[in-house]
N, C-alpha and C positions, 0 to 999 in steps of 0.2 A: 304401381309398378315396384317390384322388389329391387333392392340394391345389389350390386355385384361386390363380393368380398374376396380378398386374398386371405386364405386361412389354412390351417393345418388339417390334414386328414390322417387319422391314426391307422397304422398297419402293424404287422408283426404279431407275435403271440403274447400271452399273458406274461407280465413282468419284463417283457423285452420289446419296448415300443420302438417304432420306426415311423417317421412322419413324411408325408408328401405335402409340399406347399402347392395348393391348388387355387384356381379361380373358380368360384361357385356362386350361384344365386344365394342370397342371404337366407332364404326360406328353405333351402335344401338341407337334408340331414347332414351331420358332421362327416360321415363316411359314405354319403350317398352320391348322387349325380353331381358332376362338376363339368366346367367348361374346358379347362386346360390344366395340365400339370406344368408348373413353372420352376419346380425345384424339389429338393429333398433335405431332410434334417435327421441326423442320427445322433441322439443325445447320449448313447451308451459308449461311444468311442471316447478316448481321452487324448486330445481335446475333442469336443463334439464337432462333427463334420456337417457343414452347411454347404450344399451345392445349389446355386441359383442361376437360372438363365436370365441374365441381366436385361437383354433386349426384350424378352417377353414380359418381364415384370414391368419394365418402363412403359411398354406399349399399353398394358392394362391400366397402369396408373394414369397415363395420359387420357385414356378413355373414361376415367372417373371411378375406377375400382378402388375400394377402401380397404387397406390392410387392417387386420386385427392387431391388438396391442402386442401379442406374442410375435406375430410375423413382422411387425414394425421393428421390434427389438432384434430379431434375427437378421433383418435387412441391414440394420445399423451395424451389427457385429460383423457381417460380411462386407460392410462398406461398399455396397453396390449401387444404391440409388440415392441421389441427392434430394429428390423431391419428397422423400418420405418424412423428413423432419419438419413437416408443416405444423 
Protein backbone atom coordinates (compact mmCIF):
# COMPACT_ATOMS: atom_id res chain seq x y z
CA UNK A 1 0.00 0.00 0.00
CA UNK A 2 1.36 3.41 -0.97
CA UNK A 3 1.73 6.20 1.55
CA UNK A 4 -0.19 9.44 1.44
CA UNK A 5 1.97 12.58 1.18
CA UNK A 6 1.30 16.28 1.58
CA UNK A 7 3.31 17.89 -1.21
CA UNK A 8 3.50 20.67 -3.78
CA UNK A 9 1.87 20.57 -7.21
CA UNK A 10 3.32 23.09 -9.69
CA UNK A 11 1.07 25.34 -11.75
CA UNK A 12 1.52 28.61 -13.60
CA UNK A 13 3.54 29.20 -16.73
CA UNK A 14 7.22 28.96 -17.54
CA UNK A 15 9.37 31.03 -15.13
CA UNK A 16 6.21 32.00 -13.18
CA UNK A 17 5.57 29.15 -10.72
CA UNK A 18 2.53 28.89 -8.49
CA UNK A 19 2.07 25.89 -6.22
CA UNK A 20 -0.88 24.10 -4.70
CA UNK A 21 -0.32 22.21 -1.48
CA UNK A 22 -2.08 18.91 -2.09
CA UNK A 23 -2.64 15.57 -0.40
CA UNK A 24 -1.74 12.81 -2.86
CA UNK A 25 -0.78 9.19 -3.10
CA UNK A 26 3.03 8.99 -3.03
CA UNK A 27 3.04 7.06 -6.33
CA UNK A 28 0.99 9.68 -8.21
CA UNK A 29 2.83 12.07 -10.57
CA UNK A 30 3.78 15.51 -9.24
CA UNK A 31 1.02 17.36 -11.11
CA UNK A 32 -1.27 14.36 -11.41
CA UNK A 33 -4.17 12.99 -9.44
CA UNK A 34 -4.55 14.17 -5.84
CA UNK A 35 -6.97 13.61 -2.98
CA UNK A 36 -7.50 17.16 -1.74
CA UNK A 37 -6.13 20.70 -2.05
CA UNK A 38 -5.17 22.01 1.39
CA UNK A 39 -3.45 25.28 0.49
CA UNK A 40 -1.45 27.40 -1.94
CA UNK A 41 2.06 28.85 -2.12
CA UNK A 42 3.07 31.81 -4.29
CA UNK A 43 6.87 32.31 -4.14
CA UNK A 44 6.89 35.23 -6.59
CA UNK A 45 5.22 37.73 -4.28
CA UNK A 46 7.33 39.68 -1.80
CA UNK A 47 7.08 38.29 0.82
CA UNK A 48 5.97 34.87 -0.45
CA UNK A 49 2.29 34.15 0.21
CA UNK A 50 1.37 30.90 1.96
CA UNK A 51 -2.34 30.08 2.38
CA UNK A 52 -3.07 26.90 4.36
CA UNK A 53 -6.35 25.43 5.53
CA UNK A 54 -5.19 24.46 9.01
CA UNK A 55 -8.08 22.16 9.87
CA UNK A 56 -7.66 20.09 6.70
CA UNK A 57 -3.88 19.78 7.11
CA UNK A 58 -4.24 18.73 10.74
CA UNK A 59 -6.91 16.17 9.80
CA UNK A 60 -4.62 14.59 7.19
CA UNK A 61 -1.65 14.58 9.57
CA UNK A 62 -3.83 12.83 12.16
CA UNK A 63 -4.69 10.21 9.52
CA UNK A 64 -0.99 9.54 8.96
CA UNK A 65 -0.15 11.65 5.90
CA UNK A 66 3.55 12.58 5.71
CA UNK A 67 4.54 16.09 4.55
CA UNK A 68 7.55 16.48 2.25
CA UNK A 69 10.54 18.48 3.52
CA UNK A 70 9.46 21.54 1.53
CA UNK A 71 5.89 21.41 2.78
CA UNK A 72 7.15 20.84 6.32
CA UNK A 73 9.18 24.07 6.11
CA UNK A 74 6.21 25.96 4.63
CA UNK A 75 3.99 24.77 7.48
CA UNK A 76 6.62 25.91 9.97
CA UNK A 77 6.85 29.33 8.29
CA UNK A 78 3.08 29.65 8.37
CA UNK A 79 3.15 28.49 12.02
CA UNK A 80 0.03 26.43 11.52
CA UNK A 81 0.57 22.90 12.76
CA UNK A 82 2.37 21.91 15.91
CA UNK A 83 2.55 18.19 15.07
CA UNK A 84 4.80 18.78 12.05
CA UNK A 85 7.97 19.22 14.14
CA UNK A 86 8.25 15.47 14.76
